[in-house]
VEXTINU-664056 format. One line per 4 residues: number of its first residue (from 1); their letters; for each residue y negated, x, z negated of N, C-alpha, C. Coordinates in steps of 0.2 Angstrom, whole numbers, plus 5000, padded with zeros to 4 digits. Atoms other than C-alpha are relative to their C-alpha. Layout:
! VEXTINU-664056
NUM	a	Y/X/Z/Y/X/Z/Y/X/Z  ...
This chain:
! VEXTINU-664056
1	msyh	5006/5004/5000/5000/5000/5000/4994/5004/5000  5006/4997/5000/4983/5006/5004/4995/4997/4995  5005/5002/5005/4968/5005/4992/4993/4999/5002  5006/5001/4997/4954/5002/5004/4997/4993/4998
5	tdiq	5003/5006/5002/4942/4988/4998/4992/5000/5003  5007/5000/4998/4925/4982/5004/4995/4996/4995  5004/5003/5005/4919/4974/4988/4995/5005/4997  5006/4996/5002/4902/4981/4983/4999/4999/4992
9	ltgw	5002/5000/5007/4900/4985/4964/4995/5004/4998  5006/4996/5002/4885/4996/4965/4994/4997/5002  5006/5003/4998/4867/4994/4967/4998/4994/4996  5002/5005/5004/4859/4978/4962/5005/4995/4997
13	varl	4994/5003/5003/4876/4970/4959/5002/5002/4993  4998/4997/5007/4880/4982/4945/4995/4998/4994  5005/5001/5005/4864/4977/4936/5001/4992/4997  4999/5006/5002/4870/4959/4934/5005/4999/4994
17	spri	4995/5001/5006/4879/4951/4919/5007/4999/5003  4993/5001/4997/4898/4950/4922/5001/4993/5002  4999/5007/4998/4898/4931/4923/4996/4999/5007  5004/5001/4994/4884/4930/4936/5003/5005/5006
21	rsyv	4997/4996/4995/4892/4945/4945/5006/4997/5003  4994/5004/4998/4908/4935/4947/4998/4995/5005  5002/5005/4995/4899/4921/4956/4997/5003/5006  5002/4997/4994/4890/4933/4967/5005/5003/5005
25	llar	4994/4997/4996/4906/4942/4972/5004/4994/5003  4997/5005/4997/4914/4925/4975/4997/4997/5006  5004/5002/4994/4900/4920/4987/4999/5006/5005  5001/4994/4996/4901/4938/4995/4993/5002/5001
29	ldrp	5007/4998/4999/4882/4940/4992/4999/5008/4999  5000/4993/5000/4886/4958/4989/5001/5003/5007  4998/4998/4993/4891/4959/5008/4996/4995/5004  5004/5005/4996/4877/4950/5018/5002/5000/5007
33	igiw	4998/5000/4993/4885/4955/5034/5003/4993/5003  4997/5007/4999/4894/4938/5034/4994/4995/5002  5006/5005/4999/4877/4929/5033/4997/5002/5007  5003/4998/4993/4870/4939/5048/5005/4997/5006
37	llwl	4995/5002/4995/4886/4935/5058/5000/4992/5001  5001/5007/5000/4884/4916/5054/4993/4998/5003  5007/5002/4999/4865/4915/5056/4999/5002/5008  5002/4998/4993/4863/4925/5073/5002/4996/5005
41	pgvw	4999/5005/4994/4873/4913/5084/4996/4994/5000  5005/5006/5001/4862/4899/5077/4994/5002/5003  5006/4998/4997/4847/4909/5082/5001/5000/5008  4999/5001/4992/4855/4911/5100/4999/4993/5002
45	gill	5001/5007/4998/4856/4892/5101/4993/4998/5000  5007/5003/5000/4839/4889/5095/4995/5003/5005  5004/4996/4995/4832/4902/5107/5001/4998/5008  4997/5001/4994/4842/4896/5122/4996/4994/5004
49	pegi	5003/5005/4996/4834/4879/5127/4993/5001/5001  5007/5000/4999/4817/4877/5135/4996/4994/4997  5004/5006/5001/4803/4866/5131/4999/4999/4992  5000/5000/5007/4803/4870/5112/4994/5004/4998
53	tcve	5006/4996/5002/4787/4875/5103/5002/5006/4996  4999/4994/5004/4786/4892/5094/5001/4998/4993  5000/5002/5007/4782/4884/5078/5007/4996/4998  4993/5004/5001/4798/4872/5079/5006/5005/5000
57	rlrl	4995/4995/5000/4809/4887/5084/5000/5004/4993  5000/4996/5006/4803/4897/5069/5002/4996/4994  4998/5004/5006/4805/4882/5057/5008/5000/5000  4993/5001/5000/4823/4880/5063/5004/5007/4999
61	illf	4997/4993/5002/4827/4899/5062/5000/5001/4993  5001/4999/5007/4821/4899/5044/5005/4995/4997  4996/5005/5003/4831/4883/5040/5008/5003/5001  4993/4997/4999/4847/4891/5048/5001/5006/4996
65	ligs	4999/4994/5004/4844/4907/5038/5002/4997/4993  4998/5002/5006/4845/4897/5022/5007/4996/5000  4994/5004/4999/4859/4886/5028/5006/5005/5001  4995/4995/4999/4869/4902/5033/5002/5003/4993
69	vvmr	4999/4998/5006/4867/4909/5016/5004/4995/4996  4996/5005/5004/4873/4893/5008/5007/4999/5003  4994/5002/4997/4887/4889/5020/5005/5006/5001  4995/4995/5001/4894/4906/5021/5003/5001/4993
73	sagc	4997/4999/5006/4895/4907/5003/5005/4994/4998  4996/5005/5001/4903/4890/5003/5007/5001/5003  4994/4999/4996/4916/4895/5016/5004/5006/4996  4996/4995/5004/4920/4911/5005/5003/4997/4994
77	vvnd	4997/5003/5006/4923/4900/4990/5006/4996/5002  4994/5004/4998/4935/4888/5000/5005/5005/5002  4995/4995/4998/4944/4903/5007/5003/5003/4994  4997/4997/5006/4947/4911/4990/5004/4995/4996
81	mwdr	4997/5005/5003/4952/4895/4983/5007/4999/5003  4993/5001/4997/4966/4893/4996/5004/5006/4999  4997/4993/4999/4970/4912/4996/5001/5004/4994  5000/4996/5006/4970/4917/4978/5006/5003/4999
85	didr	4994/4997/5001/4988/4920/4977/5002/5006/5005  5000/4995/4995/4988/4930/4994/4996/5006/4998  5005/4994/5001/4973/4940/4989/5002/5004/4994  4997/4996/5005/4982/4946/4973/5005/5005/5003
89	qvar	4995/4995/4997/4994/4955/4985/4998/5004/5005  5003/4996/4995/4982/4963/4996/4995/5004/4997  5004/4995/5003/4973/4979/4991/4993/4998/5001  5008/5001/4999/4956/4975/4999/4998/4994/4997
93	tagr	5003/5007/5003/4955/4957/4991/5002/4999/4993  4997/5002/5007/4964/4959/4974/4995/5000/4995  5005/5000/5005/4948/4962/4965/4995/4994/5001  5004/5006/4999/4940/4945/4971/5001/4996/4994
97	plas	5001/5003/5007/4935/4934/4956/5006/4995/4999  4994/5005/5001/4949/4920/4958/5006/5004/5000  4994/4996/5000/4962/4933/4962/5001/5004/4994  5000/4996/5006/4958/4944/4947/5000/4996/4994
101	galr	5001/5005/5006/4955/4929/4935/4994/5001/4997  5007/5000/5003/4937/4933/4932/4997/4993/5000  5002/5007/5000/4934/4915/4937/5006/4995/5001  4995/5005/5000/4944/4899/4936/4999/4995/5006
105	mrqa	5001/5005/4995/4947/4886/4949/4995/4995/4999  5005/5005/5002/4937/4873/4940/4993/5003/5001  5007/4997/4999/4922/4885/4940/4998/5001/5007  5001/4999/4993/4924/4889/4958/4999/4993/5004
109	alfl	5001/5007/4998/4925/4870/4962/4993/4997/4999  5007/5002/5002/4909/4866/4953/4995/5004/5004  5005/4996/4996/4900/4881/4962/5000/4998/5007  4999/5003/4993/4907/4874/4979/4996/4994/5000
113	lvll	5004/5007/5000/4899/4857/4975/4993/5001/5000  5007/4998/4999/4882/4865/4972/4998/5003/5006  5001/4997/4993/4883/4875/4988/5000/4994/5005  5000/5005/4995/4888/4860/4998/4994/4995/5000
117	lagl	5006/5004/5001/4874/4849/4991/4994/5004/5003  5005/4996/4998/4862/4863/4995/5000/5000/5008  4999/5000/4993/4869/4864/5013/4998/4993/5003  5002/5007/4998/4867/4845/5014/4992/4999/5001
121	gvll	5007/5000/5000/4849/4847/5010/4997/5003/5006  5003/4997/4994/4846/4859/5024/5002/4996/5006  4998/5004/4994/4856/4848/5037/4996/4994/5001  5005/5006/4999/4845/4833/5033/4994/5001/5003
125	qlnh	5007/4998/4997/4830/4843/5039/5001/5000/5008  4999/5000/4993/4838/4842/5057/5001/4993/5003  5000/5007/4996/4840/4828/5070/5007/4997/4998  4994/5004/5001/4854/4815/5069/5006/5003/5003
129	lswm	4994/4997/4996/4865/4823/5082/5003/5006/4996  4998/4994/5004/4865/4839/5071/5004/4998/4994  4996/5002/5006/4871/4829/5056/5007/4999/5002  4993/5001/4998/4886/4824/5066/5004/5006/5001
133	lgaf	4997/4994/4998/4890/4841/5072/5001/5004/4993  4999/4997/5007/4887/4848/5054/5005/4998/4996  4994/5003/5004/4899/4836/5046/5006/5002/5003  4994/4997/4997/4912/4841/5059/5002/5007/4998
137	slvl	4999/4993/5001/4910/4859/5055/5003/5001/4993  4997/4999/5006/4915/4856/5037/5008/4999/5000  4992/5001/4999/4933/4851/5043/5002/5007/5002  4998/4994/4998/4934/4868/5051/5000/5005/4994
141	vafy	5000/4996/5006/4928/4877/5035/5005/4999/4995  4995/5001/5005/4940/4868/5024/5007/5002/5002  4993/4999/4998/4956/4871/5035/5001/5007/5003  4999/4993/4997/4952/4889/5042/5005/5004/4996
145	plak	4995/4995/5003/4961/4898/5028/5007/4998/5001  4993/5001/4999/4977/4889/5032/5003/5003/5006  4998/4998/4993/4977/4896/5050/5005/5006/4999  4996/4994/5000/4985/4913/5044/5007/4998/4998
149	rftw	4993/5002/5002/5000/4903/5037/5004/4997/5005  4997/5004/4995/5004/4894/5053/5000/5003/5007  5001/4998/4993/4998/4904/5068/4999/5007/5000  5002/4993/4999/4996/4922/5074/4993/5001/5002
153	wpql	5007/5000/4998/4978/4917/5079/4995/4998/4995  5005/5002/5005/4968/4915/5063/4993/5002/5002  5007/4998/4998/4954/4925/5070/4997/4996/5006  5002/5005/4995/4953/4913/5085/4997/4994/4996
157	vmgf	5003/5005/5004/4951/4899/5072/4994/5001/4996  5007/4998/5003/4938/4909/5063/4995/5000/5005  5005/5001/4995/4929/4910/5079/4997/4993/5001  5002/5007/4999/4928/4891/5081/4996/4998/4994
161	tfgf	5003/5002/5006/4923/4890/5063/4993/5003/4999  5006/4996/5001/4910/4904/5061/4995/5000/5005  5005/5001/4994/4903/4902/5078/4997/4994/5001  5002/5007/4999/4899/4884/5076/4992/5000/4999
165	gapl	5007/5000/5000/4881/4889/5072/4996/5000/5007  5003/5000/4993/4878/4892/5091/4999/4993/5003  5001/5007/4997/4881/4874/5097/4995/4996/4995  5004/5004/5004/4873/4867/5081/4992/5002/5001
169	gyta	5007/4998/4999/4857/4878/5084/4997/4997/5006  5002/5003/4993/4856/4872/5102/4998/4993/4999  5002/5007/5002/4857/4854/5096/4994/4999/4996  5005/5001/5004/4845/4856/5083/4993/5001/5003
173	aagh	5006/4999/4996/4832/4863/5095/4999/4995/5006  5000/5004/4994/4836/4853/5111/5001/4992/4998  4998/5008/5001/4842/4836/5103/5005/4997/5004  4995/5003/4996/4856/4834/5115/5005/5005/5002
177	lawa	4995/4995/4999/4872/4842/5121/4999/5002/5008  5001/4997/4993/4873/4853/5137/5006/5005/5001  4995/4995/4998/4885/4864/5147/4998/5007/4998  5002/4993/5002/4874/4879/5143/5002/5001/4992
181	qaal	4998/5000/5007/4878/4875/5124/5007/5001/5000  4993/4999/5000/4896/4874/5128/5002/5008/5002  4999/4993/4998/4896/4891/5137/4998/5005/4994  5002/4996/5006/4886/4899/5122/5005/5000/4994
185	ygat	4995/5001/5005/4899/4892/5110/5006/5004/5002  4994/4996/4998/4913/4900/5120/4999/5007/5000  5001/4993/5000/4904/4917/5121/5000/5002/4992  5000/4998/5007/4902/4916/5102/5007/5001/4997
189	iawq	4993/5000/5002/4920/4912/5099/5004/5007/5003  4997/4993/4997/4926/4927/5111/4997/5006/4996  5003/4995/5004/4914/4938/5101/5003/5001/4994  4997/5000/5007/4920/4933/5084/5007/5002/5000
193	lgfd	4993/4998/4999/4938/4934/5090/5001/5008/5000  5000/4993/4999/4935/4952/5095/4999/5004/4993  5002/4996/5005/4926/4958/5080/5004/4999/4993  4995/5001/5006/4937/4949/5067/5007/5003/5001
197	tiyg	4994/4997/4999/4952/4956/5075/4999/5008/4997  5002/4994/5003/4944/4973/5071/5000/5000/4993  5000/5000/5007/4941/4968/5054/5007/4999/4997  4993/5001/5003/4959/4962/5051/5004/5006/5001
201	fqdm	4996/4994/5000/4966/4979/5056/5000/5003/4993  5000/4997/5007/4961/4984/5038/5006/4998/4996  4995/5003/5004/4974/4973/5031/5007/4999/5003  4993/5001/4996/4989/4975/5043/5006/5002/4995
205	edda	4994/4997/5004/5000/4985/5031/5002/4994/4994  4999/5005/5005/4998/4972/5017/5002/4993/5003  4998/5006/4996/4999/4957/5029/5007/5000/5002  4993/5000/4997/5015/4963/5036/5005/5000/4994
209	rigv	4996/5000/5006/5022/4966/5018/5001/4993/4997  5000/5007/5003/5018/4948/5012/5001/4995/5005  4999/5005/4995/5021/4939/5029/4994/4996/5002  5006/5004/4998/5003/4934/5033/4999/5002/5007
213	ksts	5001/4999/4993/5000/4932/5052/4993/5001/5001  5007/4999/4998/4985/4938/5061/5000/5003/5007  5001/4998/4993/4979/4942/5078/5000/5008/5000  5000/4993/5001/4976/4960/5072/5007/5003/5000
217	rlmk	4993/4998/5000/4995/4962/5069/5003/4999/5007  4997/5002/4994/4999/4953/5085/4998/5005/5006  5002/4996/4994/4988/4964/5096/4998/5008/4998  5001/4993/5002/4988/4981/5087/5002/5005/5005
221	ghah	4998/4995/4995/4997/4989/5101/4996/4999/5007  5004/5002/4994/4985/4982/5114/4993/5000/4998  5007/5001/5003/4969/4984/5104/4994/5001/5005  5005/4998/4996/4958/4992/5117/5000/4994/5006
225	lfig	5000/5005/4995/4963/4979/5131/4998/4994/4997  5001/5007/5003/4963/4964/5120/4992/4999/4998  5007/5001/5002/4946/4967/5112/4995/5001/5006  5004/4999/4994/4939/4973/5128/4999/4993/5004
229	ccyg	5000/5007/4997/4944/4956/5136/4995/4995/4996  5004/5005/5004/4936/4947/5121/4992/5001/5002  5007/4999/5000/4919/4956/5123/4998/4999/5008  5002/5001/4993/4920/4955/5142/4999/4992/5001
233	mmii	5001/5007/4999/4922/4936/5141/4994/4998/4996  5006/5002/5003/4908/4935/5129/4994/5001/5004  5005/4998/4995/4896/4944/5141/5000/4995/5006  4999/5004/4995/4902/4933/5155/4997/4993/4998
237	llal	5002/5006/5002/4899/4917/5145/4993/5000/4998  5007/4999/5001/4882/4923/5139/4996/4999/5006  5004/5001/4993/4877/4925/5157/5000/4993/5003  5000/5007/4998/4883/4908/5161/4996/4995/4997
241	aail	5005/5004/5004/4873/4900/5147/4993/5001/5002  5007/4998/4998/4858/4910/5153/4998/4996/5007  5001/5003/4993/4860/4904/5171/4999/4992/4999  5000/5007/5000/4863/4886/5166/4993/4998/4996
245	sgvs	5006/5001/5004/4847/4887/5155/4994/5002/5004  5006/4998/4996/4836/4895/5168/4996/5005/4997  5004/4995/5003/4831/4910/5158/4996/5005/5005  5003/4996/4995/4819/4923/5165/5004/5007/5001
249	glfw	4997/4994/4999/4824/4940/5172/5000/5005/4994  5000/4996/5006/4820/4949/5156/5006/5000/4996  4994/5001/5004/4835/4942/5148/5006/5005/5003  4995/4995/4997/4846/4952/5160/4999/5007/4999
253	lmll	5001/4993/5001/4838/4968/5157/5002/5001/4992  4999/4999/5007/4839/4966/5138/5008/4999/4998  4993/5001/5001/4858/4960/5139/5004/5006/5001  4996/4994/4999/4863/4977/5145/5001/5004/4994
257	lpav	4999/4996/5006/4860/4985/5128/5006/4998/4996  4994/5001/5004/4873/4975/5118/5006/5001/5004  4994/4999/4996/4885/4976/5133/5002/5007/5000  4998/4993/5001/4884/4995/5132/5003/5002/4993
261	flar	4998/4999/5007/4886/4995/5113/5008/4997/4999  4994/5003/5000/4901/4983/5115/5006/5005/5004  4996/4996/4996/4909/4994/5129/5002/5007/4996  4999/4994/5004/4907/5010/5118/5005/4998/4994
265	qvmq	4996/5002/5006/4915/5001/5103/5007/4999/5002  4994/5001/4998/4930/4996/5113/5004/5007/5001  4997/4994/4999/4933/5014/5118/5001/5004/4994  4999/4996/5006/4932/5020/5100/5004/4997/4995
269	inpm	4995/5004/5005/4944/5007/5092/5005/5004/4997  4995/4997/5003/4956/5014/5080/5003/4996/4995  4997/5005/5004/4967/5001/5072/5003/5003/4993  4996/4997/5005/4975/5013/5060/4995/5004/4995
273	npvv	5005/4997/5004/4958/5019/5052/4996/4994/4997  5004/5006/5003/4951/5005/5040/4993/5002/4999  5007/4999/5001/4935/5014/5037/4996/4999/5006  5003/5001/4994/4931/5015/5055/5000/4993/5002
277	clqq	5000/5007/4999/4936/4997/5057/4995/4996/4997  5006/5004/5003/4924/4991/5044/4993/5002/5002  5006/4998/4997/4910/5002/5051/4999/4996/5007  5001/5003/4994/4913/4994/5068/4999/4992/4999
281	frah	5001/5007/5001/4914/4976/5061/4992/5000/4998  5007/5001/5002/4897/4979/5052/4995/5001/5006  5005/4999/4995/4889/4985/5068/4998/4994/5004  5001/5006/4996/4890/4968/5075/4994/4996/4998
285	rdig	5006/5003/5002/4875/4963/5065/4994/5002/5005  5005/4998/4996/4865/4974/5076/5001/4998/5007  4998/5002/4993/4874/4969/5092/4998/4992/5001  5002/5007/4999/4871/4950/5088/4992/5000/5000
289	amva	5008/5000/5000/4852/4954/5085/4998/5002/5007  5001/4998/4993/4852/4963/5102/5000/4994/5005  4999/5006/4996/4858/4947/5110/4995/4995/4999  5006/5004/5002/4845/4937/5100/4994/5002/5004
293	iafl	5006/4997/4997/4832/4948/5107/5000/4999/5008  5000/5001/4993/4838/4946/5125/4999/4992/5001  5002/5007/4999/4837/4927/5123/4993/4999/4999  5007/5000/5001/4820/4929/5116/4996/5002/5006
297	aglv	5003/4998/4994/4815/4939/5131/5000/4996/5006  4999/5005/4995/4822/4926/5142/4995/4994/5000  5005/5005/5001/4809/4914/5136/4993/5002/5004  5006/4997/4997/4795/4925/5144/5001/5000/5007
301	kif	5000/5002/4992/4792/4919/5162/4996/5005/5003  5003/4995/4996/4787/4935/5170/5002/5001/5007  4997/5000/4994/4799/4936/5184/5007/4997/5000
């Protein structure tokens, strides 16, 4: 068994009281990368449709930031409630509050209720169509942790779940459904399937020992090809979403930057090095921000 973990117990987290620290760790607030990866697709969706004022886009971006903090935290609580027995057997997750016994299920359930009420407050600031999409996303959040028990593709299910901010952001901004929105959602799913497979490489040894399925275990012998296909599909679908939305030529110039970073990452993948895998996973905050900048540039009608 390896003893690699991504739990952060230094810095501001170390200065908290033990009880508060347990809730912070349960919500993964010590690792904000998940907030970024939930928020950024929502920003893509908000920036994609035309005819929206700058003030309204900014309002929605700020609301989605708050919602991403709250709902990512809620998703982590749900995940840990489902997986506490599995987490005890995996080195990277054995220190999580429910797995270690620092918090009990009743405490986690009450915390989850508070988070969901806060998320509802954010959702009610959006249009009615967004309410329906937001309610549907809760089904994905609730049942995503079960995927690893029944399928070799839990990372794909994660993509549908974690990537839901993209179509929700588009609906919140545009007020309707569109094919460009569907293409953007597909791009987000492909992106998250790729980077979460890299993330899952960290746990392959423990997952195999306890019988947990994952796309990472399934594709470890074809990592470069599989993740390259995921990222290639992401870029193709981003391009399709842009074409359907009629973005300006600046978008295409700016999209080259994340495409280069993704290609470089594919060449450097090493499934057997958990430290490198974690670094590559965290790099997707910057890659996602590059895509957001590309969509922002696409709003500028120069050529």
